[in-house]
N, C-alpha and C positions, 0 to 999 in steps of 0.2 A: 220442613218435611219434603221429601222427594215426591213428585206427582205419581199417582197410581198409574200403572200401565193401562193403556187403552185396550178395550176388548179386541180390536183388530190386530194389535201388536201381539197379544197373547195367542190369538188364533194363528197368526203367521208363524210364530215361534213353535207352536205345537205341531203345525203341519210340517215344518222343516225338520223337527226332531223325529217325527214318525218316518219321514222320507229317508233321512240319513240312517236311522236304525234299520229300515227295510233294505236299503242298499247294502249296508254292512252284512245283514243276515243273508242276503242273496249271494254276496261275494263269498261268504264262508261256505255256503252250500256248493258254490261252483268249484272252489278250491279245496274242499274238505279232504280229498285224498292226498294232497301234498303236505297237509298238516297232521294227518292222523298218526298216532303213535304205533298203530298196528302195522307191522311189516307186511302182513298178508294183504292188507288193503291199500298200501301206500303206492302212489304214483310219483314219478319224477320226470322232469323234462328229458327228452331223449338226447343222447350224446350226438354231437355234431358241431354245428356252429356255436351253440350255447356253451358246450364244454370246451371244445377245441380252441375257441377264440376267447370268449368272455370269462369263463372260469379260470383259464390259464392266465390271462392278463390280470384278473382280480387277485390271483395268488401272488403275482409279482408286486402289485400295489400294496397288498397287506405286508409282504416281507419288507419292502423298502420304507413305507410310511410308518410302520410300527417301529422301525429302527431309527426314525427321525430323519430319513433321507427322502428327497424328492426324486422319483424315478424318471430321469431324463433320457437315459439310454438303456436299452435291453440287449445284453450280449447273447441271449439264448435262442433267438430265432432270426432267420434271414441273414445269417452271418453278422448279426448285430444291426439294430436299427433304432431310430429316435422314438423311444416309447411314448413320451409325452406328446410328441408331434403327430403320432398316429391317433387321430381324433377318437377312434373307438375305444381307446384306453380310458377315457373319461376320468383322468387323474384328479381333476378339481371339481367334479360334479358333486354338489353338496350331499345329496342322498347317498352317493357311493362312499363319501368320506364317513358318513354315519355308519354304513354297513361295515366299513373297514374297522372303525372303532369298536363296534359291537362284536365282531368275530374274534378279536383278540390276536395275540401274537402266536406264531407257529401253529396254525390250524391244520388239520388233516385235509386232503383233497375232498373228502366227503363233507367236512364242515364248510369248506368253501362253496361247494355245490349247493348245500342246503341254504346257506346265507344268501347267495345270489338268486336262487330260485324264490326265496321269500321276498327279496327286493323286487323281483318281477311281479309277484302277485300283489304286493302292496302298491305298486305303481298302477296296476289295473284298478284297484280300489280308488286310488287318488284321482285317476282319470275320470272315473264315474262320478265322484263327488264334485270335481271341477265342472264337468259337463252339466250336472244337476244345477250347480250354482249359476252357471251362465243362462241356461234356459229358464230357470226360476226367476232370474232377474229381468230378462227381456219380456217375460209374460206376466210380470207381477201385477199389472193393472187389471187382470182378469180375476183376481181373488186368490187367496193363499191356497185353498184346496185344489182349485183347477190348475194353478201355476205349478204347484208341487207335483201333481200327477204328470204334467207335461215334462217336468224336469226328470222325474223317475224314468219315464219312457225313453227320453233322450239318453240318459245315463246308461240304461240297460242296452239300448241299441248300439251305442258306441263300444262299451266295455266287453260285450259278449257276442257282438256281431262277427262276421267272418273275417274282417280285417284284423282287429285287435287280437282275436283268438288264434290267428294263423301264424305266419312266420315272424311277426314282431315279438312273440313270446320267446322265440329262439334267437332272433336277432335283437338282442336286448337294447342296443343303442337306438334301433328304430322305434321300439316301444317307448323308451324313456324320453326320447327327443320329441315324440308326438303328443304325449299326454298334457303338455303345458299349453297347448293352443287354446283350449277353452278359457284358461285364466287370462291369456292375452286378449281374447275377444271380450271377456268380461270387463277388463280394464278399459278397453276402447269404448265399449258401450257406455260405461259409467262416465268416462271422460267427455262423451258427446251427448250426454243426457240433456244438458242445457245448451243454450246458444253459444256460450263461451266455453272453450275446452277446459276440462279439469286436468291440469298438468300433473298432479300427483297420480292420477289414475293412468295417464300415459306412461309415467314412470313404472307403475305396476305392470303394465303390458310389456314394457321393455325388460323388466326383471324376468318375466315369464319366458320371453324369447331368449334371454341370456341363459336361463336354465336349460332350455332346449338345446342351445348351442353347446353347452358344457356336457350335455348327455352323450354327445359323440356321434351323431349321424347328421352331417351337414345337409344332406339332400332333403331329409325330412324337415330340418329346421328351415331350409330355403322355402319349401312349400308352406310352412307355417308363416314365414315372413311375408310371402306373397299374399296369402289369405288375410293376414292381419292388416297389411297396408290397403288391400282392396276394401276391407270392411271399414277401415278408418275413412277412406275416400267416400264410400257409400254413406256412412253415417253423417259426415260433414256436409255432403251434398243435400241431404234431407233438410238441413238448416239453411241452405242457400241455393235453392233450386234455380237453375238457369242464370246464375250469377257466378261465372267462373272466377272473377277476380276475388270476390268475397270468399269463395271456396278455397282458392289457392292461398289466401292470407292465413287461413286456418290450417290447411293441410300441410303445407311445406314445413312450418316450424314444428307441428306435432309429429310428422313423419321423421324429421331430423332428430328430435328428442328421443323418439322410439328407437331409432337406429343407434344413436350415441350411447344410450343406456345399455342396449343389448350388446353392441359391439364392445363397449368399454368394459363391462363386467366380464365378458367372455374372452377378452384379449389375451389372457394368460394361456388359453388353449388355441385361440384363433391364429395368432401371429406365428407360433411355431408350426402349426398345421399348414398354413398357407405357404410358408417357406419350404417345408418338407414336400408338399404336393408337387412342386416343380421338379423333384428328383425321383419321383416314383414311376412305376410302370403305368399308372393311370394316364400319364401325359402322352403316352404313345398310342392310346386308344383312338380309333377313328370315329367319324360320325356314325357309320354303320354299326360299329361295335357298341356304341352307346344308345342305339335306338331301339333295343329290344323292349317289348311291352306285351300286353295281353293280346292273344288272338281274338278276333271279333266274336268267335263263338262263346267266349267266356261270359259275355253278357247274359247268356242263358242261366248262369249261376245266381243271378239276382233272384230267380224263382226256384231253381233246382240246384241246391248246393251239393258238392261232393261227387258229382257223377263225371266230371271232366278231370279234376285234379284233387290232390289231397286237401288243399286249402281252397276256400271260396271267399276271397277277400271282398268281393262285390256283394255278398249276401248280408242283409241287415234285417231279415225276418219278413214274413208275409204280412203280418200286421203292421210292421214298421213301414213297409212299402206302401200299404194302403193309407196309412196315416200321412206319409209324406205326400201322397197324391191329394189327400184332403187339404193339406196346407197349401199346395199349389192351386187347387181348385177354388178354395175360399179366399185366395190372395191374402193369407195371413201376413201381418207385418214382418218383414224380413224374409219371407218365403221366396221372393223373386231373387234376392241376392244369393241365398244359399242354394236355390235351385240352379241358378246360373253357374255358381261355383262347382256344384256337383257335375254339371254337364261339361264344363271345361276340364275338370279332373278326369272325367271318363274319356274324353277325346284324347287328352294328354297321355292317359295310361295305355293307349294303343301304340305309343311310340312311333316308330317309322311307318306304321300302317296308315297314317294320315299326314297331311301336309302341316298340321299343327305342330308336329315335332320339329319340322324344318324351321318354322317361324320361331319356336321357343329356343332352338339351338342358336339361331342367329341374333335374336333380339332380347331374350330374357337373361338378365345378368346372372351368371353362375350356373345356368341350366346345362351348358355344354361341358361342365366338369363331371357329370354323373352318368352312369349307366343305369339300366333297370328302370325304365319309365313306368312300369306297372306299379311302382311305389306311389304314383299319383293317386292310387286307391286311398291313401291317407286323406286326401282332400274330399274324396267321395264319402268316406266313412263318417267324417266329422260333419259334413254338410247334410248328409242323409239323416244323421242322428238329430241334428237341430230341426230339420224338417219334420221328423217324426214327433218331436216334442211340440212343435208349433201346430201340427195337425191334431194332436191330442187336445190341445187347448181350443182350437177351432171347432172340434167336434163337440166338446163338452158345452161350449157356448153357442151352439148351433142356433141360428135364427133364420134358417132358410124356409122357403115355402114348401108345402107338402110335395109339390112336383119335384123339387130338388132332392128331397129325402128319398123319393122314389128312384130318382136317377142314381143316388148313392147305392141303394140296394141293388139296382140293376148292374152297376159297375162292379160291385163286390161279387155278385153271382157270376158275372162274366169272367172275373178272375178265377173263381173256383172252377168254372167250366173249362177254361184254358188248361188249368192244372189237370183236371180230370181227363181231358182229351189226350194230353201227353202221357198220363199214367196208363190209359187204355192202349195207346200205341205201343208203349214199351212193354206192356203186359203181353201183347200179341207177339212181339219180337222175343220176349223172354221164353216163350214156349217153343221156339224154333231150336234146331240142333245146336246152334251157337248161342243159345239163350243165356248162358252164364255171363256173357259179356255185358248183359243188360241188367244184371242184378242191382248195381249201384244206381243206375238211372231209374229203375222201377221203384226202388225204395225211396229215392229222393222225390219223385213225382207223386207217389202215393202219400208221402208225408206232407208235401206241399198242398195236395188236395185237401187233406184233413184240416190243415191250418187255414186254408182259404175258406173252407166251410165254416169253421169256428169264427173266423174274422167276419164273414158275411152275416153270421147270426148275431154277433156281439156288437159291432160298431153302430148299426142303426139304433140299437137299444140305448146306447150311451148318448147319442146325439141330443143335445139340448138338456142334459141332466147334470148340471154342474155340482149339485149338492147331493147326488145319489152316490153313496160310497160303494155299494156292492158292485155295480158295473165297473167302477174304476179299479177295484181290487181284481175283478175278473180280467180286465184288460192287462194289468201287470202280470197276472198269472199266465195268460195266454202268451204274452211276449217272452216271459222267462221260460215257459215250457218249450216254445219254439227254439229260441236261441240256445238254451242249455242242452236241449236234445241234439241239436245239430253240431255244436262246437265243443261241448264238454267232453273231455277225454279224446280229443282229436289225435291224429298221428303224432302230435307233439310229445306224447307221454308214453312211458314204459312202466310196467308194474315192478319197479325196483325202487327201494327207498333211496333218497338222495344221499344219505350218509354212507351208503355202500358203493357209491360211484367212484371211479378213477383211482383204485388202489395203485400204488407206485409199482411199476414192473421192477423185478430184481435187476434186470440189465441196466436200468436207469441208475440205480444206486451204484452198481459196479463201475459203470462208465464215469460217473461223477467223482467217485471217491478214489478209484485205483487205476483207471485205464487211460484217461485223457491227459495229454500233456497240456501245460499252460497255453491257452490261446487256441488249442486244437479244437476241431469240431467233428460232428457226425453228419452224415447225410441220412436223415430219418425217413426213408421210404416206407418202412414198416415199423411196427412196435411203438416207437416214439414219433408220432405223426402230428399233423396239425400244428398247434402251438404248444404241445405238451413238453417241448424242450424248455419253455419258460416255466411251466408248472413244476417240472422235476429238476430244474437247474442243470440241464444238459445242453451245451451249445450246439445248435442245429443250423444248417444252412437253408432249411425250408420253413414254411409256415403257411397260414391261410388268411392272413390279413389282406384285404384288397389293396393296401398301400405298402407295396414292396419296393425297396430301392431298385431303380431301373437297372443298374449295372448287375446286381445280383440276379435279378430276373433273367437278364440276357445271358449271363454265364450259364445258368441252369437250363435254359430253354434253347439257346442257340449255339452253344459250344459243345464239343464232345465231352462226355462225362469225365474222362480222365483229366482233361484240361480244366474243367470247372472245379473238380476236387483239388487239383494242385493249387489253383489260384486262391481257393477259399480255405486252405489249410485243413482239409478233411483228413482225419486219421482213421475213422471207422465208417463203414457203410452198412446200414441195416436194410436187408433186402431178401427177397425170396430166391434170388439168383444163387446158383452153385458156384459160378465163376464170374469174375469181374474183368473188364477190358484192360486192367493193369495188374501187375503181380500183387497178390494179397493172400492172406491166410484166414480161414474161418476159425475164430478164437472162441466163439460161443454160439449156442443155438437157443432160440427163445420162441415164444408163441404169442400170437395176438388173436383177435377175433377172426381173422382170415386164415389162421392156421400157423404152422411152424415157419420160421424164417431164420436167416443166418446173419451173424455179426462178422463182417469181414474187416480185418485190420490191414490197411495198405502197407506194402513192404517198404516204401520210401516216401512217406508223406512229407510234404513241404511244411516247414514250421511256420508259425504265425509271422515271425520276423525273419527275413532272409536278406543277406547281403549280395548285391550284384555289382559287377565291375565293368559292365558295358551297358549301353542304352541305345534304343532306337526312338527317335522323336517322331511323333505322328501328328497330323493336323486335326484328327477327329477320333472320336470313340469308334466309329465304324471302321476306320482304317486299323485301329488297334485290334478289333475283333477279327478282321480279315487275316492279320498276322497270326492271331491265336488259333485260327482254324487250320493253319498250315502245320502238319505234323512235324515237319523238320525244324520249325522255329523253336529254339531253346530259350524258354521264358525264364529259366533260372539263371542262365548266363547273361542274358540281356533283358533288362527291364524295358517296357514300352511306356514312354512318358509323353505327357502333353506339351512339354517344352524342355528346352535345354536345362540340365540340372545346375549349370553354373560351376561345375568342378571338373577337373581334368581326370577323367576315368581312364584306366589302363586299357580297357577294351576286352580283357579276358581275365578270368579268375586266377589270381596269383597262387603259387604253390601253397603258401600259408593263407588260407582263405579267410581267416578271421572268424569271429563268432558273434552271434546276436542272441541273447537270452532274455526271455520275458521274466522279469523279477516281480512284477505286480500286474495283475489283470483283474481290474474291478470295473463295474459298469461305466463309470465316467472318467476313469483314470487308468492309463496303461503305462508302465515303466519298463524300459528295455536297456540292458547294459550291452555295449558294443565294443569290440576290439577289432580294428581293421588295419592291415599292413599298408594301405594306401587309400587314396580317395575312393569313395564308393557310394552306392545308393542303397539305403535301407528300405526295402519294400515290405509292406505290411498287408496282411489279409484283412484289412479294415475298410469297409465300404466308405468311399469319400462322400460325405454330405456336409453341408455348412454346420459349423458349431465346434468342430475340433480345432484345437490349438496345439502346436508342437513347440517344445523347447529342447535345445541341445546344450547340456551343461548349464541350464538356467537361462540361456539366450533364446529369444524368439527365433523360430525357424519356419521356412516356407514349407507347406505341405504340397507335394507334387501329385498330380493325378497319374496313376500307374495302371497299365493294362485296361484302360477304358473304364475305370470306375473304382479302383482301390487307391490306397494312400502310400506315399513314399516320402522320405526326407533324404537330402543329399548330405554326405559327410565329407568335409573339404580335404582332409589329409589323413595320414596314418595317425593312430592314437586310440585312446580309450575314451568312450563317450557314455553319458547317460541321457537317453532320449525319453522324454515324458510327453505323453499326449493326454490332454484334458478336454472333456466335452463340456463346453459352456456357451451355448447358443445365445447370441444377443437378443434373439426374438423372445426367448423365455424371460430374460431380464426386463426387456421393454414391456412385454405383455403383463408381467407381474406388477410393474409400476403402474401401468394404465388401469389394470383391474383394481388395484388397491385404491388408486385415486378416484376411480369411478364409484367404488363402494362407499368411500368416505363422502363423496359428493351426493350420492343417492341418500345416504343416511342423514346428512345435514339438511338436504332439501326437504326430506320427509318431516324432520323435526320442525323446521321453520314454517313450512306450509301448514302443518297441523296446528302449531301454536297460533299462527295468524287466523286460521279458521275458528279456533276456540275464542280468540279475542273478539272476532266479528260476531259470533253467536252471543257472547256475553253482552256486547254493546247493543245488539238487537233486543235481547231479553230484558 
């Protein structure tokens, strides 16, 4: 017979069950309006980055994956770009693959919107459960009830605080890359629980970081990796204080295993992404362009959310702030580490406002790749949440002298007093002639005062009462009341059902089905904007991904519009203009949220494939752009190439100019039939990035760089040719092999280590 469960085990399981049910119930309350069947009550995420970037990309994933194809290349935005290599596409992120499977084939845009919004909400729930599990584990020695309450507080503070409820809900990759950090920290804690590292738990931490990388926001994953490695170093140092050699013998192999597992499993996304990054507009950004961060005054939003900006990513609740202070004051185990991490994250988040950004830019591997240093709020949010959980446990197990209890009351009353002073000051300003400017500040300060008073009344009553349930429930209620009131229904949402979002414009259908020639594109300045070309299947030269091919970015931003349209095979321009700088005809009128606009058809658009019979060889892309800025330069007569084409060009277009017709235009395969009366260069409106291979009548051909960023192939003599281009990047193949091998290795190691542990337990028993 199996032994009966011990009472302590039953108590722990019951506490965990109640905690999980409470977290699920609170999550359902927080998001009830995105799940309600009532159209009158429904909310959905506002259109913008969420719809224009992530829903559009998601639609393309569904289309290609449901057809049994891997979406390596996307022809519908940025004049075509490497879809898989754009990390925010998250092609192989496991939860995204599940969402793709559940949404089915040929979904409507509204169904895509609903599915991805649901994925967002489920990740918030997952993040709360993972944070609960981490704090529950690191405080388990204090008893199930106390530990569970600390876990609940940490989970609520993370999931519904100002950071997670702000732009990460709209920037889905930021949210999904970040929620795996607590699992990585849990694996590291469990691996370092004893003197000897637990390698299987290090593997678990590596899997968590791999999921973060696959979710598609490398900057967030980099912060997670930094914090995970720092926590690993901290935990191992606790087992070998003041013995650097003993520490290094444990840290180096553990860190190496962590990195190998994370990098190996995510290699299918990482390798193509790293290769593509070298050819994007991100590479041209300077130190100054990457150093933006929070203004110093944003620190005030730790107490007063919403009065400076729409979002308040530094806010984690008045009670959460007080509890984090308790953790630091009582020196709760781990509080020094997470307090230091929060402080480093805060200073980093100011970007170029402090010298720390200079040091990070120069010394921290990978830091110089990213802009938007305010995203270090990710580190603050996670660290503050852990501190709030640790503070809860420290408060419930309070063993301080009455004098310290009195100091706690005075500190909490002082916090309430500070909030009240600000509320009074803004109330005075609110009554002035310009008082409307202070509405948000007054509301924020008044609410903060109320919460500070509640916190001051509640926390001293909880101190030293680990078995009193009512105060614990009251604490959870106050925290939920605080965070839900501040962040629930933030500017992230509109009162529109998700299923009603993004109906296809009639002009998109007309362009796709009747108006666009093979390989031709639009310039979607109006109507079909953002990445909606991908959503509606209309090839566009623009988009909103931060990873745009550098040459396309330069064409659109640094060349005259007429030249950019010519190089990129633009046939239609959607704009509010009545006239264009080149001959065109308004062939349709349409309307978007900004009002009516015109659809201009260019009178003489350059085809996707064009034969030239002369060439100018330049030494650099900048020299090519200089020629293209000269109005007199005839780019149709003379290609601009990066090297000699190796064929004898006549120098001018013959009377019979030949022809080049696109016969097949698919995402990773383009076929062109050519007839030329003499040697020529076939120029293509295809951005040149690694991965494309060309054949001429089945024979490998060199791809030349034309016009400072497009593709071309040389045809040696008169004749008829079939030119085929295929996109098959070696980085995808190598990454897929590495990821598959890593997955097999992780699975095998898990089985072997688990089997060995079971044998050891049987031998001991």
